[in-house]
N, C-alpha and C positions, 0 to 999 in steps of 0.2 A: 677714539672709543676706549673706555676703561677696560681694565683686565677682567673685572667682574662681569662686564657686559659681554665680553668675547667668549667667556668660558662655556656658557651653555650651548651655543651653536657648534663650537668646536667639539665638545664632548658628544653632542648629538651626531655630528658627521662621523666621528671615530666609531661610534656605536654602529652606524650604518655600514661602514667599511668592515667592521668585525663580523657583522651578520652576513655580508657578502662572502667574506673569506670562509665562514662556516658553511655556507651553502655550497661553495665550490668544493670544499673538502668533502662534503657529503656525496657530491657527484663522483668524486674520485674513488671514495670508499664505497663501492657498489654492494659489498656484502651486507646482508640484512642485520647481522649481529653487531655491526659497527655503527649502526644508526645512532646519532646522538639523541639522548633522551632529555636534553636540556640541562643546563647547569643551575637552573633555579632550584632553590631549596623546596623540596616537595613537602606538602603538609602532612601532619600526622593523620592517619586514617582511623576514624572512630568506628572500628569494626569489632564486633564481639562474635567470636567463633562459637558455633553450636551445632547441634545435630542437623537443624534445618533453619531456613529463614522463617519469617512470620507466616502464620497460617494463610493470610490473604495473598502474600507473594507466592506461596507454594501452590495455592489453588489457581492463581492466574497463569502460572507457567504450564499448567496442563493443556491449555488451549493455545493454538496458534491464531494469529490475527486473521488468517483467511477463514477460520471457523466461525467468526463473529456472526455472520448471517444465520447460523444454525441455532442460536439462542432463541430467536423468534420462532423458528420452526418447531423447536421443542415445546415452547409455550402453546403454540397453536394446536399441536397434537394432543397436549394435555387438556386444553379447554374444550376441544371438540368432543372428547370422551367424557369429560367431567360434568359438562352441563346437563347431560342426561341423568346423572346420578345426584347432583347437588340441588337441582331445581332452583337456580338463581342465586344460591349462596356461594361464598368464596371458600377456598380451602382453609384459610386461617380462621374462619368462623365456625368450622365444624367441631363437634365434640370428638374426643379421642376415639371412642368406639365407632363413630361414623367414619373417621379416617381409616381405622383398621379394616372396616368393611370394604372400603373402596380399594385399599391396597390388596386385599384378598381377591377382589375382582380383577385387578391388574395381573396378579399372579396367575390366575386361571387363564387369562387372555394370552400370557406368554407361551402357553403350550399349544397354540393353534399351529396348523401346518403351513398356513399362508405366510410366506417370508415377509411380504410388505406389511401385513397386519402386525406381525411380531415386532417389526422395526418401529411402527408407530407407538406400540405399547412401551417399548424400551425407551423411546424418546420421552414419553410421558413420565416414566420413572426417573429419567435423567433430569427432567424439569423439577421434580420433587427434590432430588438430591441437590440441585442447584439453588434451592431455597425459595421456590415460587416467587421469583424476583419481581414479577409484574404486580404482585400484591404488597410489595414493600416500598418504603420511602427512602430508606438509608441502607448503607452497606452493612451496618450492624444488624439490622432486621433480617437481611438476606442470610447472614452467617447464623443468626439465631434459628431461623426456620430450617435452614439446611441441616443444622445439628439435630434439631427435633425430628425431622423427617428421616434422616439417616438411621438414627437409633430405632425408629419405628419400622423402617424397611428391614433392618437386620432382624428385629424381633419377629417379623412375619416370615422370615426365611427366604427373602429375595436373593441374598448372595449365592446360596446354593443353586437356585434356579438359573441365575446368570452364569454360573460356572458351567452348567450343562450346555447352555447356548454357546459359551466361549469355546468349549471343546468341539462343538459342531462346526463352528466357523473355522477353527484351526484345521480340522480334518476335511474341510470343503475343497475337494480336489478340483472342482470345476472353477472356482474362483482363483485358485493358485495357478492353474494352467492358463487361464485367460490373462492373468497378470504377467506371467512369464512371456507370453507372446506379444504383449502390448509394447510399443516403442517408448511411450511416455506414460508414466503412472501418476495419477493425481489423487486428490482427496476423495473423489467419488468412488474409487476402487476399494476403499477401506471403511465405508460408512458404518456398516454393522459392527465391525470390530472396534471402531473409535467410540461408538455409543456405549458398548458393553464395557470397554476398558475405562471410559470416563466415569461411569457409575461406580465401578469397583474401586477406582482410585479415590473418588470422593468418599466412599464408605470407609476405606482403610485409613485415609489421612484424617478424616473427621473423628472417627472413633479413637484413633491413636493419640490425638492431642487431648490432654487433660485440662480441664478448667476448674476453677474454684467452686462454681455453682452446679457441678455435676450431681445428678440425683443418684441415690444408692443403686437403683436398678440399672442405671447407665454404667456405673463402675463395675457392677457384676457382668454386664454385657461386654464391657471392654476386656475383662479377663477371659471370658468365655471365647470371644472372637480371637483373641491373641493365641490361646491354646489351640483353637481350631485351625488357624492358619499355619501354626508351627508343627502340627501333628500330621502323620501320614494318613489323612482321612480321605484325600482326593485320589482315587485309583491307587491307593497304597503308597502315596508319596506326598510330601508337603506341597502347598500351593506354589511356592517359589520355583519348584522344579518345572512346573508347567510353563512358567514364564521363561525360564532358562531354555526350555525346548523351543519356544517361539523365537528366541534370539538366535539360536543355532540354525534353525530352519530359514530364518531371514538371511543370515550371512552365507548360507550355502546356496543362495539364489533360488531356492525352491518356493519361496513365498515373498516376492519383492514388494507386495502390497501391504505387508504388516506395518501398522503405525508404530515405528520403533521407539519414538520418544515417549509415547504413553506406556509402552511395555516396560521400558527401562525405569521410568518414574515409579510405576506400580511395583516393579521388582525391588527397587531400592527401598520404598516405603514399607513393603512387606517384610524385608529383612530387618529393617530398622525397628519395626513394630514387634516382630516375633523374637528377635535376638536381644534387642535393647540398644540404646544409644551410648554415648561416651560416658555420661554420668553413671548409667547402670553398669557399664563395664568397670568403672572404677570401684563401685560397690562390690561387684562380683570378684574383683581382684583382691579386695580387702578380706572378703569372706573366704576365698580360696587360700590365702596365706594363713588365716587363722586355723583353717581345717588341717593344714599341713604343719602347724606349729612353727611357722616361720615368723621372724620379727616383723613388726608393723612397718608400713611404708614410711620412709623418712619425711615425705611431704605429699600433699595432694597436688599432682602435676597440673591439673586443670586450673586450680587457684593460682599456682605460681606463674603459669603462662599469662593468665589474665592480668596479673599485677605487674607484668613486665612493661617497660617503656621502650619504644622504638628508638633506635640510634639514627643519627643523621646519615644520609647516604653519602658515599664517596663522591669526589668530583668526577665529572664526565671525561670520557676519553678524548673528546674534541678539544677540551681545554688543555690537556697535557700535550696533545699533538701540536697545538698552536704554540705552546710554551717552548717545546723542543725546537720548533722552527725558529722562534725568536732567538733562542740560545745559540743555534748554529750560525745565524747571521752575525752574532757577536756584538751587535750595537743596536741602539734604538734610534728611531727617526727623530729628527729635531722637533717635529710637530708633537709627537707623544711626550718628548722630554719637556717641551714647553707646557703642555697640559699638566704634566706631573708637578712642575714648579708652581702651577696655579692652584693645585688641589689643596694646598695647605689652607687657603682661605675659602675653599668651596663650601657652599651650603649643602652639597650632596656628599654622602659617605663614600669614601674611596672603595672601589670594588677590588677585593683580593680573593679571587676564586680559588687560588691554590693554597691559601692559608686559612683553613676552615676552623671554626671553634665549635666543637661538638662534644657530646658526652663520651666519645671514645678517645679523642685527641685532647686531653685535658689541658696540658700546659702549653702546647704549641711550641715546644722548644726543639732545638736541633737534636737530631738523633746521633748520639756519640758512637753508635755501633755501625754507622754506615761509612763505607769507603768513598773517597772522593771520585774514584773512577768507576762507580757502580753502573753508570749509564753507558760507559764506553765499551762494555762487553757486548758481544753479539747476542741478540735476543730473538726468540721466535715471535711471530706475530701474536701468538696467544699471550706471551708474557707482556708484550707492549699493550695489548688490549686489556689484559686482566689487571694491569697496574693502574686501575682507574681510581686510585685513592687520591686524596688531596695532598700527596707527599711529593716533595721535590728533592733532588740531590743537593748536598751542601753547596756545590758550586753555583747551582741555579738559585739556591736560597740567597746566597750572597748578592747575586745580581738583582734579586727582587726586593729583599728586605733591607739591604743597606741603603741609606742609614736607617737605624731602627725607628719604627713609627712611634709617635707619642702614645702613651697608655690610653686604651679606649675608655670612654666615659662609663660611669657605673650604669649597669643595666637595671631595669625595674625588677622587683622581686619575682615577678612571674616568669621572667626569662632566665633566671639564675640557674646555673647547672647544679643539679642535685646529685651529689656523689653517693654511690651505693654504700650503705652501711655494711653490707656483707654480700657474699655471693648468693645467688638465688637458690642454688641446688646444693644439697648435702652431697659430699663426695662418696663414691662407691668403690669397693674393691671386690673382685671375684676371688674365690678360694684358689682358682687356678693361678691368679696373679701372685698370691702369697707363696704358693708352692714354687713358682718360677723365681721369685725373689730369694727364697731360702736356698734353692738349688744353686743359684749363682753365688750366694754368700758362702755356702759350704764348700763349693769347689775352690773358691778363692782362699779361704782361711783354714780349711781342714784338709781338703784334697779328695773328699768323697761325698756322696749324697745319700739321703735317706728316703728317696722316693717321695711319696705324698705326705710324709710326716711333717706337720706344721707346728708341732708342740715342742719337740726336742730342740733346745738351743745350746746344748753343751758345746763348748769350744769356740763359740762365736763372741765377738767383742760386744761391749755394753751398748754402743750405738745401734748395733743390729737388733739387740733385744728391744730397744725403744722403738725402732722402726717397725718391728713385727707387732708390737703392742698397738701402735697407731693404726697399722693396716687392719688388725683384727677388730679394732673399734668401729671401723667403717666397712666391715665385711658385709656384703649383701648377697644373699642366696635367692635367686629368682625361682618362680614356680617352674619355669622351663627346665632349669638344672635338676630339680627334683624329679620331674617327669622323665628326663633322659636317663637318670640314674635308675629309676624304677623300671624303665623299659629294658635296660641292660640286665637287671636282675631277673626279670621275667624271661628274657631270652636264654639266660644261662641255666636257670632252674625251673623249667616249665612244669615238671612233675611235682616238685616240692611246693612251689608257690601256688599252683593250681590256676584256675580261671580268674581273670581280672573282673572285678565288679565295675561295669560301665554304667555311668549315670545317663539316663535317657533325656538329656537336655535338648532344647531346640537346636543348638549348634551341632550336637552329635547326630541328631536325626537328619539335619540338612547335609552334613558331610557324607553320611552314609548314602544318601540319595544322589549326591553329586559325584561320588567317587568313580563310578564306571565311565562317565563322560566328562570328567573334570577338565581335561586338556581342551576338549572342544568348546566348553563354556568359556574358558579363559581366552582362547584364541579369538572367539567371536566377539567378546567384549573389547579386546584390544583392536580388532579390525574396525569396530564402530568408533572407538576413541581416535584412531588414526584418521578415519573419514571426517570426523567432526573437528579435528584440531585446526586452528586458524593457519598454521604453517604448512598444512598439506596442500598439495597441488592436485587438481582434478585429473584423474586418469580414466581411460576408457573402461578399464577392468575393475575400477573401484566400486564400492557398494554405494547405491543410491539411498541416502538417508533422508531425502527430502520428499518421500512419497506422501507423507501426511502433512505437508505444508504447501505444496504447489497446487494452485487452483486449476479447475478444468480449462478455463480460458486465461491465457497469459495476459499480463497487463499491456495496455495500449497507450497509456499516458505516462508522463514523467512522474506524477504523484503516485500512481499505482506501482510503478517500478521501484520508487524509493521505499514505499511501504513494504513491498515484497522483499526487497533487499534487507531491510531491518528485520523482517520476520524470519528470513533464512538464517541470518547471523544469530538472532536470538535462539532459534531452534537448535543450532549447533552448540551454542553455549550451554543450553539446558541439558543436552545429551552428555557433554563433557562433565557437567556438574553431577549428573546421576551416576555415571560410570565411575568417576573418581571416588564418590562417597560410598558406592556399593563395594568396590574393591577394598577400600580401607576398612570398612566394617567387617568384611569377610576375613581379612588378614588378622584383625585384632581379636575377633571372636574365636577363630580357629586357634590362634596362638594361646589364648587363655584356656580353651578346652583341652588341647594337647599340642605340644610344640611340633610334633611331626605332621599334624594336619596343616599347620601353618607352613611348614617347610615344603610340603608337596605343592601347595598353591603358589608359594614364592618361586619354586623351581620352574613350574610351568610358566609363570610370568617372565622369568629371566630367559628361558629358552625361546619364548615367543617375542623376544626383543623389546620387552617393556622398558628396560633402562634407556636405550637410545631413543625410544619413542617419547619418553617423558622429557629427555634432554632436548629433543627436537621441538617439543611443545614450548619449552622455555627459551628457545633460540629465536626470539622475536622481541619487539619493543614491548616489554612486559608492562610498563606504565600505561601505554595506550590500551592494552588489553584489559587492564584492571579498571581503567576509567572509561571504557567503552559505553556508549549510550544507545544500545540496541533495544530500546523499549519505547512504546508509545503509551503513556500512562492512561490516556482517555479510552484506550481500547482494552485495557486490562480488566479482567473479571474480578470482583463484581461491579466495579465502577461503571463499566459500559452498560450494565443491565439496569441500573437505577437512575442514571443521569442522562440528560439530553446530550446527544452526540454533537460536539462542536465541529465546525468545518475545518478539515485538515488542510494545511498548506505545506508547501515545501519547506518554508522557513521554520514552521513549528516542528516538523519531523527532524530537521537538521539540529534544532536546539536540544531535543531530547529532554530528559528529566533534569532536575536540579541537584541530583545526588552527587556527592564528591567522588564516589566510586561505585562500581557494579558489585553488589554483594555476591552474586553467584560466581562471578569470575574470580574474585579473591578467594572465595571458599574452595573453588576448584584448584587453584594454584596451591593452596596450603595442603589440600588432600593429596595432590600428586607429589609434593615434596615429602609428605609423611610416608607415602607408599615407597618412594625411592629410599628413604631412610630405613624402612623396615626390610627392604630387599638387600641392602648392603651392610647392615649392622653386623659386626663380628664375622663378616665374610671377606677374607683377604682377596680372593680372586675377583669378586664383584666390585670391590673397592678399586682394584686395578682397572676394571672396565671403565669406571668413571674417569680415571687418569687417561686411559687410551682414547676415550671419546672426547677428551679435552673439555671436560665439563666445567673447569674452574672459571674461565671467563664468562661462560653462560650463567653460572650460578651467581657470580659476583654482580652481574647486572641486575639480578633479582633483588639484591640488597638495596636498590634504589627505592623500593616500596617501603614506606615508613609505617610498617605494621609489625609489632613485636613478634607475634607468633610466626609469621612468614620468615622474618629474619632469623629467628632461632633455628628453624629447620634447614635454612640455607647454610647457616654457620656450622651446623652439625655435619652436613655433607662436605663442607670444605675442610672441617677438622680431620675427618678420617683419611683424607688424601693429602694433607699438608706435607707430611714427611716425604712423599714421593714426587712433589712438584719442584723440588730443587731449592738450593740456597738462594739463588737470585730471585725467585718468586717470593720467598718469605721476606727477603730484604725490602722488596718494593711494595709489599702489602702488609706493612706493620699495623695499620689500623684494623685490618681484618683480623689479624692475629690477636690484637687487643680485644676486639669484639668477641672472638671465640672464648678467650680467657674469661671475659666478664659475664657472658650469657649462657655458655654451654656447661653441662655438668663435668666435673673433674673426675678422672680416674687417677688415683694417687701416684701410681708408678707407670703411667702411660706417657711415653715421651713423644707425644703427637707433634710437637713443634720441631723435632729434630729427625734427621734421617739415619738413625743409628742402625736400624735393622733391615735396611734395604737389601744389602748383600746377603744377609742371613736368611731371607725369606724369598725363595724362588717362587715365581708365579706359574702355577700349574692348574689352570682352570679346570681341565677335564678330570684330573685326579680328585680334586676337592669335591666337584659336583657328583662324580661317580660314587665316592665314599658316602656322601649324603644320600644319594638315591638308594644305595644299598640298605642304609639304616631305615629309610622310609618304607621300602618294600618289605623288609622284615617286620616292621610295625604293622603295616596293612595286612600282611599274610597272617600274622599271629592273631590280630584283633578281629578281622572281618572275613577271613577265608573260612567258609562253612564246610568245605570238602578238604579237610586237613589230612594229609598222609603223615601221621606222626611217626617220627623215627623212634619214639619211645613207647610204641604200642607193646603191651606185654606179650611175651613169646611163650607158647605152650611147648614144654619140653617132655611131656609124657608120650611115649611111643604109641601106647594103646589108644589114647584119646585122639592123637593126630590121625592114626590109621582108621579110627572109627568114625571120623567126620564124613558126612555125605558131601560129595563133590558133584556139582551140577555139570553134566557133560552135554554137548550139543546132541540133537536128536539123531543125527546121522553118524554118530561116533561108532556105534557098534558095527556099522558096515565096514569101517576102515581101520578098526583098532589094530588088526594084525599087521597091516602095512605100517601103521604108526610105531608099533613095537619093533618091527624090523629096522625101520629107519632111525628111530631115536634111541633104541636100547641095544639091540643085538649087534648092529653094525658099527657101533662106537667102541673103539678100543679103550679099555679101562687101565689107567696107569696106577697100578696098586702101589708102586714104589713112591709115588708122589705123596701118599698119605704119611709115609715114614719120614720124609724130608722136612726139615724145619722151614717155615716160610721165610 
């Protein structure tokens, strides 16, 4: 047999042996965080981050698959009532005035006392908002008529009527008490609430989304509805607060039948509609800086992130473990050596998993800064696991790379590495950083400091002058710094500066309404996030978030069980998506409105263990989560309403959709990373929490996802804790260090890559958080406390006016005033000498 003929089966057998070794290694490493996610090069994910997914996807996620039979029930209720009114015609054939007359009739019928009749009318209204799908041939027609009907219903005042019914259902103590006593809650327990919330969600989401062909009256209605939702028109508080109340009531186990997925989706879309999305936030930020006479933003962060390219993920931990085992054995088997000798003539490319060519490791050359004994030192399991870069020590490189391989063939132009022409972000410097730099320089060259003076450079050498000039060129003053400085002035001079002019923005109105119960709202949202996280284990005392997905009769066939399993997983993913987007929106809007509003929400999140919760969420096979296929396309609305239902089989359910990734899961991951960044930015004690919770290996596994925006926020979180991870970690993770340098914004005098200030900065979590809480309470007291006991109230020094004031005494005082005089005045010795002594 020729060598060429022997090569293929031998390589195939070796591949099988390698797979068996990997499988056995996985059995040994039982911990979930060490699961291999494959050494295959993961593809770039064509994902565009935005406020929401497409309108069709957002509408389909409102319904669980177990609700699918209710579409026909809605249609039947509508047609049963409509045939008496239309006399054989269809809804789409009526004139606008006739449609308005019928909606008015439905509005009157909503006020009947019979609960069942009200439910039938509500289902008929829901069918209208769903686009009268039985009269449509395509999904586009369904969306068109849904939009038309929603604006018509809003114009006729349906939303206000639904709100009154929703309040009635929330306060329905009989339904709440029966749900608490029930051992198992199903869809049937929340029928009325689900119908009402579905109509309201469809109205909010449809009116929120703008299209090019919107009529003028629709644009006017959108602005009117937006102002209505954000204003305290509903019982003196915004609509979002009613939904927050439903969330807390559900989490306190007082109303376990509430359909929480629908409540959270409606709450998220209400906040998004009334406060604005990420692009509106950027515009508000630009306007806010102009109003404060601050310099323009150096770049549009949304555009910069969209233009970024993802970096290749590091090699997997399994490959490094195998390589270390090979190195310890100190020799190769004859069989693998024989294969190596044959590979010079092999038609297959030689696999070199440990020597990767990617945009971060450009030249693939030996690292001159690594010691030969780098791997001989004792390492923690975290360090071994976190070193999942494609880097090997020089000794191991010699064993693998010698003799040097021939130069690779020229790659086609499409695969060529594109070197960045410049860093994506303009560097920034805070004024505090310039002050610190000058304080250090003055101490070194002059021997004394000048406080916060950043202009006087007398006595400093010329290079320091140049450094200060460069720092000032990149000085960036944030809106938050201006707000903090202004708050300090208002605290110091309350009489001189007078009352602050507070703009009644939607964010300000929402914060004022949330403030009394803010901690309850935050804890409730985090409880739901924990219950929906894929890494959470079911506990007896945990919240049941499946009340609006479980059917009355549990599945009896394998196919039904598979369908319900997909539905439950999809249900949890949607809850995570809604909560992550909601929390991020609240943090961003409150930070722009006032920094201390952001800080109090952040502190409540930190105290409620949000940081370890998010790290626990990422402590899973993140590639599997992002590529999960928990959806059945043929059951998604509006597809299922206008197409014939094909027969579902176990194979078709297992296959899932053809998408490369799950949009909502990737969206949720990015949102959670952004929340973690916001909680820890410029907070030393919270950064140390990341170190203490050993977040580095968890975050580094998330770099396997080839999506630029997700990688950026992972690298930001790694950057802030790099100096505390130790020299050994930095040496074994040089590709990650390069990625941080290439993708994350630079602070010119931030020594993030070195551990110079570890000893100088003690970690006192309690002191830092208490100081922050004190500032927050002063802010809230000054701005929102209506019963202020001013220390600066003017004092009346005129004896006659003070004695002439009428003092209100209790009615029975004249009966006992003599005893009071005896006890309080005559029997008390007066120390007249005390008046003469100096205090």
